[in-house]
Phi, psi and omega in degrees: 000115181258133176254126177276117185249014180301316179301331176285319179290334180268359175084013180280335181224157180260331182205161177220115181284149174238124177204104182207167173242139180235153180251112177244027182293337179273353179288121181259132178222119181053050178058033176216165176241086188285345186248067179281336178270156177301145178259120184263127179242124181222130180177205186201145170257124183234159175239130177214122183053043180064019174248120181266121186236134175258124172231122182210163176234128178256124182237136178196186174236142179260129176252132180192187176238137182297136180288343183260318186241357177068010180285139178287144181217162174224123177237146176281148180221134178226124182238114174278140181230134174221121182223145170268129184258137179227153180268341177204154180227142171281320181251108185293341183274005186282117180273353182288336186239149175261113181277126182259146173260126180051040177060024183250133180260112177281085188294324180296320179294317180296315180297315178302315178298314180295320181295314181294320179293334183258009175288144178295148179286334178234123180272114178236142177292329174203162187295328182258033180300131182267349176081201181253150174294132181288345180266307186256341178088008179288144177289112183290348175289338182269355180135173180289157185260341181093358177291148178288127181260356182270004177287144184249140174303128184303333179289339180259005182300325178302323179291323178297319182294325175295327180290332180275000000 
């Protein structure tokens, strides 16, 4: 989705609202499809003192499986974005500015990048997830499993004998 921003750069307009829904359900990230719900983008591109600024909020839900207990979850995600837009740069390596080609803002590419950069590094169903029992595989969030926890790793048996 391209937004034509030439009227803003030429001083013909002061602002351009952005309000749309995007579909990223086909986006695969780490062998999963986290964006099964529509992605809502709402914001505005404004000009102030010849500086063109994009301010928007990306809202969606993340679908995934917990890395500890494998339970499916859905979490809300909201990403605020603020970028200064430029039509040309002297230093091409500058990350502070978003360089536009022909005054066009590729909104879908920008939103996809922001979504991926803001995904959590560890997918958890909840912050205090207890995971699975390493012996029987029961989900410890649902209660204790009854496995004996006083058994000692045979490699550490020597240390237990020193304690006695």
